[in-house]
DOFIDREN-982983 format. One record per residue (C-alpha): x, y, z; residue number from 0. Coordinates in nm, 4 decimals, padded with zeros to 6 digits. Example, Ala and Ser with C-alpha at 12.3 -4.5 7.8 and 13.67 -1.06 7.14 Angstrom:
<sites>
site x = 01.2300; y = -00.4500; z = 00.7800; seq = 0
site x = 01.3670; y = -00.1060; z = 00.7140; seq = 1
</sites>
This chain:
<sites>
site x = -00.2598; y = -01.4458; z = -00.1070; seq = 0
site x = -00.5482; y = -01.2445; z = 00.0305; seq = 1
site x = -00.6979; y = -01.0045; z = -00.2205; seq = 2
site x = -00.7052; y = -00.6470; z = -00.0949; seq = 3
site x = -00.9589; y = -00.3840; z = -00.1985; seq = 4
site x = -00.8310; y = -00.0797; z = -00.3837; seq = 5
site x = -00.9531; y = 00.1324; z = -00.0945; seq = 6
site x = -01.0281; y = 00.0277; z = 00.2599; seq = 7
site x = -01.1018; y = 00.2237; z = 00.5707; seq = 8
site x = -01.2068; y = -00.0300; z = 00.8294; seq = 9
site x = -01.0631; y = -00.0326; z = 01.1777; seq = 10
site x = -01.2090; y = -00.3371; z = 01.3490; seq = 11
site x = -01.2118; y = -00.1894; z = 01.7005; seq = 12
site x = -01.3680; y = 00.1560; z = 01.6772; seq = 13
site x = -01.2845; y = 00.2237; z = 02.0426; seq = 14
site x = -00.9099; y = 00.2241; z = 01.9770; seq = 15
site x = -00.7022; y = 00.4834; z = 01.7946; seq = 16
site x = -00.4830; y = 00.2105; z = 01.6524; seq = 17
site x = -00.5042; y = -00.1270; z = 01.4817; seq = 18
site x = -00.2050; y = -00.3617; z = 01.4544; seq = 19
site x = -00.1738; y = -00.6829; z = 01.2545; seq = 20
site x = 00.1233; y = -00.9164; z = 01.2311; seq = 21
site x = 00.1803; y = -01.0471; z = 00.8777; seq = 22
site x = 00.4064; y = -01.3375; z = 00.7817; seq = 23
site x = 00.4700; y = -01.4247; z = 00.4181; seq = 24
site x = 00.6830; y = -01.6874; z = 00.2434; seq = 25
site x = 00.5820; y = -01.6151; z = -00.1169; seq = 26
site x = 00.7273; y = -01.3776; z = -00.3750; seq = 27
site x = 00.3852; y = -01.2317; z = -00.4496; seq = 28
site x = 00.2643; y = -00.8899; z = -00.3383; seq = 29
site x = 00.1553; y = -00.9285; z = 00.0249; seq = 30
site x = -00.0613; y = -00.6223; z = -00.0289; seq = 31
site x = -00.2022; y = -00.5230; z = -00.3667; seq = 32
site x = -00.1954; y = -00.1586; z = -00.4719; seq = 33
site x = -00.4494; y = 00.0283; z = -00.2594; seq = 34
site x = -00.5021; y = 00.3374; z = -00.0449; seq = 35
site x = -00.6859; y = 00.4415; z = 00.2695; seq = 36
site x = -00.7757; y = 00.7451; z = 00.4732; seq = 37
site x = -00.5690; y = 00.6735; z = 00.7862; seq = 38
site x = -00.1953; y = 00.7137; z = 00.8232; seq = 39
site x = -00.0339; y = 00.3711; z = 00.8303; seq = 40
site x = 00.3020; y = 00.2218; z = 00.9254; seq = 41
site x = 00.4762; y = -00.0999; z = 00.8253; seq = 42
site x = 00.7428; y = -00.2183; z = 01.0690; seq = 43
site x = 00.9602; y = -00.4933; z = 00.9205; seq = 44
site x = 01.1077; y = -00.7436; z = 01.1667; seq = 45
site x = 01.2368; y = -01.0091; z = 00.9243; seq = 46
site x = 01.3240; y = -01.0293; z = 00.5562; seq = 47
site x = 01.3390; y = -00.7876; z = 00.2645; seq = 48
site x = 01.0632; y = -00.6226; z = 00.0654; seq = 49
site x = 00.9843; y = -00.3628; z = -00.1958; seq = 50
site x = 00.7291; y = -00.1038; z = -00.0890; seq = 51
site x = 00.6007; y = 00.1308; z = -00.3563; seq = 52
site x = 00.4508; y = 00.4573; z = -00.2325; seq = 53
site x = 00.2890; y = 00.6382; z = -00.5229; seq = 54
site x = 00.5689; y = 00.6596; z = -00.7820; seq = 55
site x = 00.8578; y = 00.5816; z = -00.5434; seq = 56
site x = 00.9968; y = 00.2286; z = -00.5099; seq = 57
site x = 01.1591; y = 00.1644; z = -00.1697; seq = 58
site x = 01.3748; y = -00.1376; z = -00.0849; seq = 59
site x = 01.3434; y = -00.2126; z = 00.2865; seq = 60
site x = 01.4655; y = -00.4711; z = 00.5337; seq = 61
site x = 01.4706; y = -00.5745; z = 00.8980; seq = 62
site x = 01.4014; y = -00.2907; z = 01.1463; seq = 63
site x = 01.2970; y = -00.0462; z = 00.8758; seq = 64
site x = 00.9770; y = 00.1513; z = 00.9271; seq = 65
site x = 00.7672; y = 00.2598; z = 00.6282; seq = 66
site x = 00.5205; y = 00.5460; z = 00.6668; seq = 67
site x = 00.2179; y = 00.5532; z = 00.4375; seq = 68
site x = 00.0575; y = 00.8949; z = 00.4378; seq = 69
site x = -00.3184; y = 00.9289; z = 00.3962; seq = 70
site x = -00.4364; y = 00.8573; z = 00.0396; seq = 71
site x = -00.0974; y = 00.7334; z = -00.0846; seq = 72
site x = -00.1242; y = 00.4447; z = -00.3290; seq = 73
site x = 00.1019; y = 00.1651; z = -00.2091; seq = 74
site x = 00.1800; y = -00.2030; z = -00.2223; seq = 75
site x = 00.4295; y = -00.4439; z = -00.0638; seq = 76
site x = 00.6164; y = -00.7253; z = -00.2358; seq = 77
site x = 00.8280; y = -00.9873; z = -00.0600; seq = 78
site x = 01.1680; y = -01.0168; z = -00.2322; seq = 79
site x = 01.3263; y = -01.2652; z = 00.0093; seq = 80
site x = 01.2532; y = -01.6110; z = 00.1420; seq = 81
site x = 01.0542; y = -01.5063; z = 00.4472; seq = 82
site x = 00.8958; y = -01.1734; z = 00.5378; seq = 83
site x = 00.7475; y = -01.0646; z = 00.8696; seq = 84
site x = 00.6117; y = -00.7204; z = 00.9439; seq = 85
site x = 00.3554; y = -00.5358; z = 01.1540; seq = 86
site x = 00.0867; y = -00.3271; z = 00.9864; seq = 87
site x = -00.0044; y = -00.0360; z = 01.2133; seq = 88
site x = -00.2984; y = 00.1880; z = 01.1244; seq = 89
site x = -00.3661; y = 00.5036; z = 01.3281; seq = 90
site x = -00.6807; y = 00.7151; z = 01.3218; seq = 91
site x = -00.5569; y = 01.0617; z = 01.4173; seq = 92
site x = -00.9104; y = 01.1894; z = 01.4859; seq = 93
site x = -00.9172; y = 00.9801; z = 01.8039; seq = 94
site x = -00.6412; y = 01.1886; z = 01.9629; seq = 95
site x = -00.8292; y = 01.5142; z = 01.9167; seq = 96
site x = -00.9346; y = 01.6871; z = 02.2369; seq = 97
site x = -01.2882; y = 01.8141; z = 02.2895; seq = 98
site x = -01.1467; y = 02.1629; z = 02.3314; seq = 99
site x = -00.9642; y = 02.2998; z = 02.0286; seq = 100
site x = -00.6217; y = 02.4227; z = 02.1393; seq = 101
site x = -00.2991; y = 02.5396; z = 01.9767; seq = 102
site x = -00.1585; y = 02.1838; z = 01.9654; seq = 103
site x = -00.4568; y = 02.0616; z = 01.7702; seq = 104
site x = -00.4563; y = 02.3646; z = 01.5387; seq = 105
site x = -00.0815; y = 02.3554; z = 01.4659; seq = 106
site x = -00.0229; y = 01.9829; z = 01.4328; seq = 107
site x = -00.3160; y = 01.7419; z = 01.4556; seq = 108
site x = -00.5545; y = 01.9188; z = 01.2188; seq = 109
site x = -00.2930; y = 01.9681; z = 00.9407; seq = 110
site x = -00.1910; y = 01.6025; z = 00.9782; seq = 111
site x = -00.5490; y = 01.4781; z = 00.9559; seq = 112
site x = -00.6139; y = 01.7049; z = 00.6568; seq = 113
site x = -00.3068; y = 01.5652; z = 00.4794; seq = 114
site x = -00.1317; y = 01.9041; z = 00.4724; seq = 115
site x = 00.1794; y = 01.7524; z = 00.6331; seq = 116
site x = 00.3420; y = 01.4531; z = 00.4627; seq = 117
site x = 00.6185; y = 01.2428; z = 00.6155; seq = 118
site x = 00.9123; y = 01.0720; z = 00.4484; seq = 119
site x = 00.8173; y = 00.7165; z = 00.3580; seq = 120
site x = 01.1158; y = 00.5269; z = 00.5028; seq = 121
site x = 01.2779; y = 00.5527; z = 00.8455; seq = 122
site x = 01.5968; y = 00.3538; z = 00.9048; seq = 123
site x = 01.8318; y = 00.3295; z = 01.2039; seq = 124
site x = 01.6287; y = 00.5563; z = 01.4333; seq = 125
site x = 01.6329; y = 00.3915; z = 01.7738; seq = 126
site x = 01.3937; y = 00.6408; z = 01.9376; seq = 127
site x = 01.1248; y = 00.5698; z = 01.6805; seq = 128
site x = 01.1770; y = 00.1930; z = 01.6955; seq = 129
site x = 01.1463; y = 00.2001; z = 02.0754; seq = 130
site x = 00.8185; y = 00.3876; z = 02.0358; seq = 131
site x = 00.6849; y = 00.1433; z = 01.7757; seq = 132
site x = 00.7831; y = -00.1628; z = 01.9785; seq = 133
site x = 00.6114; y = -00.0231; z = 02.2880; seq = 134
site x = 00.2916; y = 00.0272; z = 02.0883; seq = 135
site x = 00.3033; y = -00.3308; z = 01.9614; seq = 136
site x = 00.3760; y = -00.4688; z = 02.3079; seq = 137
site x = 00.0916; y = -00.2735; z = 02.4698; seq = 138
site x = -00.1519; y = -00.3577; z = 02.1910; seq = 139
site x = -00.1094; y = -00.7339; z = 02.2157; seq = 140
site x = -00.0641; y = -00.7664; z = 02.5944; seq = 141
site x = -00.3634; y = -00.5409; z = 02.6700; seq = 142
site x = -00.2765; y = -00.4859; z = 03.0337; seq = 143
site x = -00.4779; y = -00.2351; z = 03.2338; seq = 144
site x = -00.4319; y = 00.1157; z = 03.0961; seq = 145
site x = -00.2894; y = -00.0051; z = 02.7650; seq = 146
site x = -00.5106; y = 00.2417; z = 02.5764; seq = 147
site x = -00.3511; y = 00.5342; z = 02.7630; seq = 148
site x = -00.0036; y = 00.3988; z = 02.6978; seq = 149
site x = -00.0728; y = 00.3577; z = 02.3243; seq = 150
site x = -00.2141; y = 00.7098; z = 02.3027; seq = 151
site x = 00.0993; y = 00.8447; z = 02.4727; seq = 152
site x = 00.3210; y = 00.6540; z = 02.2271; seq = 153
site x = 00.1241; y = 00.7947; z = 01.9323; seq = 154
site x = 00.1920; y = 01.1473; z = 02.0575; seq = 155
site x = 00.5611; y = 01.0650; z = 02.1028; seq = 156
site x = 00.5796; y = 00.9178; z = 01.7525; seq = 157
site x = 00.4184; y = 01.2257; z = 01.5964; seq = 158
site x = 00.6706; y = 01.4511; z = 01.7701; seq = 159
site x = 00.9649; y = 01.2422; z = 01.6497; seq = 160
site x = 00.8323; y = 01.2423; z = 01.2930; seq = 161
site x = 00.7627; y = 01.6157; z = 01.2935; seq = 162
site x = 01.1167; y = 01.6863; z = 01.4130; seq = 163
site x = 01.2990; y = 01.4604; z = 01.1718; seq = 164
site x = 01.0898; y = 01.3278; z = 00.8852; seq = 165
site x = 00.8618; y = 01.5957; z = 00.7358; seq = 166
site x = 00.8763; y = 01.5673; z = 00.3564; seq = 167
site x = 00.6268; y = 01.8285; z = 00.2491; seq = 168
site x = 00.3933; y = 02.0888; z = 00.3986; seq = 169
site x = 00.1141; y = 02.1817; z = 00.1598; seq = 170
site x = -00.0815; y = 02.5028; z = 00.1363; seq = 171
site x = -00.4572; y = 02.4607; z = 00.1076; seq = 172
site x = -00.4452; y = 02.5391; z = -00.2673; seq = 173
site x = -00.1659; y = 02.2870; z = -00.3282; seq = 174
site x = -00.3609; y = 02.0230; z = -00.1400; seq = 175
site x = -00.6763; y = 02.0936; z = -00.3426; seq = 176
site x = -00.4771; y = 02.0355; z = -00.6629; seq = 177
site x = -00.3295; y = 01.7115; z = -00.5271; seq = 178
site x = -00.6713; y = 01.5852; z = -00.4166; seq = 179
site x = -00.8263; y = 01.6679; z = -00.7540; seq = 180
site x = -00.5727; y = 01.4407; z = -00.9269; seq = 181
site x = -00.6164; y = 01.1782; z = -00.6581; seq = 182
site x = -00.9947; y = 01.1686; z = -00.7052; seq = 183
site x = -00.9545; y = 01.1323; z = -01.0807; seq = 184
site x = -00.7088; y = 00.8467; z = -01.0537; seq = 185
site x = -00.8889; y = 00.6775; z = -00.7657; seq = 186
site x = -01.1750; y = 00.6142; z = -01.0104; seq = 187
site x = -00.9327; y = 00.4853; z = -01.2741; seq = 188
site x = -00.7641; y = 00.2436; z = -01.0323; seq = 189
site x = -01.1037; y = 00.1173; z = -00.9156; seq = 190
site x = -01.2145; y = 00.0674; z = -01.2774; seq = 191
site x = -00.8991; y = -00.1287; z = -01.3607; seq = 192
site x = -00.9324; y = -00.3465; z = -01.0505; seq = 193
site x = -01.2914; y = -00.4332; z = -01.1449; seq = 194
site x = -01.2224; y = -00.4966; z = -01.5134; seq = 195
site x = -00.8611; y = -00.6148; z = -01.5524; seq = 196
site x = -00.9755; y = -00.9579; z = -01.6749; seq = 197
site x = -01.1445; y = -00.7846; z = -01.9706; seq = 198
site x = -01.0007; y = -00.5802; z = -02.2559; seq = 199
site x = -00.9185; y = -00.2291; z = -02.1296; seq = 200
site x = -00.8542; y = 00.0540; z = -02.3728; seq = 201
site x = -00.6338; y = 00.3466; z = -02.2735; seq = 202
site x = -00.8783; y = 00.5948; z = -02.4243; seq = 203
site x = -01.1491; y = 00.4604; z = -02.1911; seq = 204
site x = -00.9233; y = 00.5228; z = -01.8908; seq = 205
site x = -00.8378; y = 00.8693; z = -02.0181; seq = 206
site x = -01.2087; y = 00.9449; z = -02.0560; seq = 207
site x = -01.2651; y = 00.8654; z = -01.6877; seq = 208
site x = -01.0143; y = 01.1357; z = -01.5919; seq = 209
site x = -01.1366; y = 01.3812; z = -01.8592; seq = 210
site x = -00.7797; y = 01.4028; z = -01.9930; seq = 211
site x = -00.6144; y = 01.3474; z = -02.3269; seq = 212
site x = -00.4607; y = 01.0002; z = -02.3596; seq = 213
site x = -00.1061; y = 01.1404; z = -02.3579; seq = 214
site x = -00.1636; y = 01.3529; z = -02.0469; seq = 215
site x = -00.3368; y = 01.0613; z = -01.8748; seq = 216
site x = -00.0470; y = 00.8223; z = -01.9458; seq = 217
site x = 00.2125; y = 01.0674; z = -01.8153; seq = 218
site x = 00.0205; y = 01.1437; z = -01.4964; seq = 219
site x = -00.0696; y = 00.7780; z = -01.4319; seq = 220
site x = 00.2982; y = 00.6835; z = -01.4365; seq = 221
site x = 00.3855; y = 00.9788; z = -01.2160; seq = 222
site x = 00.1269; y = 00.8756; z = -00.9556; seq = 223
site x = 00.1661; y = 00.4961; z = -00.9593; seq = 224
site x = 00.5284; y = 00.4562; z = -01.0705; seq = 225
site x = 00.4376; y = 00.2396; z = -01.3696; seq = 226
site x = 00.2585; y = 00.2745; z = -01.7002; seq = 227
site x = -00.1109; y = 00.1895; z = -01.7195; seq = 228
site x = -00.0309; y = -00.1142; z = -01.9364; seq = 229
site x = 00.2257; y = -00.2432; z = -01.6861; seq = 230
site x = -00.0169; y = -00.1845; z = -01.3988; seq = 231
site x = -00.2909; y = -00.3820; z = -01.5757; seq = 232
site x = -00.0515; y = -00.6620; z = -01.6721; seq = 233
site x = 00.0785; y = -00.6856; z = -01.3158; seq = 234
site x = -00.2745; y = -00.7364; z = -01.1835; seq = 235
site x = -00.3379; y = -00.9997; z = -01.4495; seq = 236
site x = -00.0178; y = -01.1872; z = -01.3703; seq = 237
site x = -00.0961; y = -01.1831; z = -00.9970; seq = 238
site x = -00.4313; y = -01.3459; z = -01.0763; seq = 239
site x = -00.2630; y = -01.5955; z = -01.3071; seq = 240
site x = -00.0155; y = -01.6947; z = -01.0334; seq = 241
site x = -00.3073; y = -01.7629; z = -00.8017; seq = 242
site x = -00.4873; y = -01.9769; z = -01.0609; seq = 243
site x = -00.1724; y = -02.1715; z = -01.1485; seq = 244
site x = -00.1311; y = -02.2643; z = -00.7819; seq = 245
site x = -00.4900; y = -02.3491; z = -00.6905; seq = 246
site x = -00.6590; y = -02.4634; z = -01.0126; seq = 247
site x = -00.6200; y = -02.7383; z = -01.2718; seq = 248
site x = -00.6923; y = -02.5095; z = -01.5661; seq = 249
site x = -00.4538; y = -02.5317; z = -01.8591; seq = 250
site x = -00.2411; y = -02.2298; z = -01.9494; seq = 251
site x = -00.4658; y = -02.1136; z = -02.2319; seq = 252
site x = -00.7677; y = -02.1174; z = -02.0015; seq = 253
site x = -00.5745; y = -01.9260; z = -01.7355; seq = 254
site x = -00.4518; y = -01.6717; z = -01.9896; seq = 255
site x = -00.8054; y = -01.6093; z = -02.1177; seq = 256
site x = -00.9565; y = -01.5807; z = -01.7695; seq = 257
site x = -00.6926; y = -01.3209; z = -01.6743; seq = 258
site x = -00.7500; y = -01.0967; z = -01.9743; seq = 259
site x = -00.4842; y = -01.2308; z = -02.2163; seq = 260
site x = -00.6190; y = -01.3348; z = -02.5555; seq = 261
site x = -00.2816; y = -01.4689; z = -02.6780; seq = 262
site x = -00.1094; y = -01.7490; z = -02.4850; seq = 263
site x = 00.2357; y = -01.6615; z = -02.6251; seq = 264
site x = 00.2012; y = -01.3014; z = -02.5123; seq = 265
site x = 00.0774; y = -01.4262; z = -02.1749; seq = 266
site x = 00.3911; y = -01.6417; z = -02.1379; seq = 267
site x = 00.6232; y = -01.3521; z = -02.2272; seq = 268
site x = 00.4559; y = -01.1139; z = -01.9828; seq = 269
site x = 00.4447; y = -01.3815; z = -01.7121; seq = 270
site x = 00.8173; y = -01.4470; z = -01.7444; seq = 271
site x = 00.8910; y = -01.0725; z = -01.7332; seq = 272
site x = 00.7260; y = -01.0369; z = -01.3931; seq = 273
site x = 00.7832; y = -01.3785; z = -01.2338; seq = 274
site x = 01.1272; y = -01.4639; z = -01.3833; seq = 275
site x = 00.9990; y = -01.8063; z = -01.4868; seq = 276
site x = 00.7458; y = -01.9493; z = -01.7298; seq = 277
site x = 00.3884; y = -02.0387; z = -01.6244; seq = 278
site x = 00.4690; y = -02.4085; z = -01.6688; seq = 279
site x = 00.7780; y = -02.3783; z = -01.4479; seq = 280
site x = 00.5680; y = -02.2181; z = -01.1757; seq = 281
site x = 00.3092; y = -02.4955; z = -01.1999; seq = 282
site x = 00.5782; y = -02.7602; z = -01.1615; seq = 283
site x = 00.7181; y = -02.5792; z = -00.8583; seq = 284
site x = 00.3731; y = -02.5427; z = -00.7026; seq = 285
site x = 00.3114; y = -02.9174; z = -00.7408; seq = 286
site x = 00.6208; y = -02.9915; z = -00.5297; seq = 287
site x = 00.5077; y = -02.7802; z = -00.2349; seq = 288
</sites>
């Protein structure tokens, strides 16, 4: 499993408004760890079943579902079937701005880029949108002459379809400022946890980062991420443990210690809670493959 940064912004080809990657996964691990980014992003599932968490909402998705990740939404994907295939589509809306500010840009593109308009996270059984997405993918990988124009046209079409059928929330500037203030606080917490999850992490230290009381911090953390801070930390630790069990010869006590667990029995209980098997069972299975 490739480790993902908590936040990433890169688009490898800066001359395109879009970046598309095809991802195939046969494990039951998260195919993307919890992270966020500036651009709006789409996941188009073509095979299998997955759980996609967007902030506090857990979405079960399958073949031909489209998941929309709004700018700055914390999210991750976990394969819950035997085989999972999906396309990751990242769009930089600033590239479809015109040099001359017009009513279209003022009414739609600027609010979208400023995160004032949020879309529903899951689109199912919408043939018009799927046609649009499949055309983008086809043009992106074939790269025939004029493909950039075609992709840009499809992006406009997609935005129209989403605005007409899938707007979840339109923020005022004051509401957005409040949302961003919480986001900035918890962005620093998530980054701290990702850097230090193999060490002992105290809840009061996390609360201090946000300048909140511990109780307020715990309530808001669960509201934003969909899980308690302890569960979030343990999930990261178990993901690391799974990786070590598969690729290293360390014994279970060594793995537990290197992942932030000081008690091997507690490590085994937490591991079984998340992976539905013991660490030793997973090692035996990994030896067969």
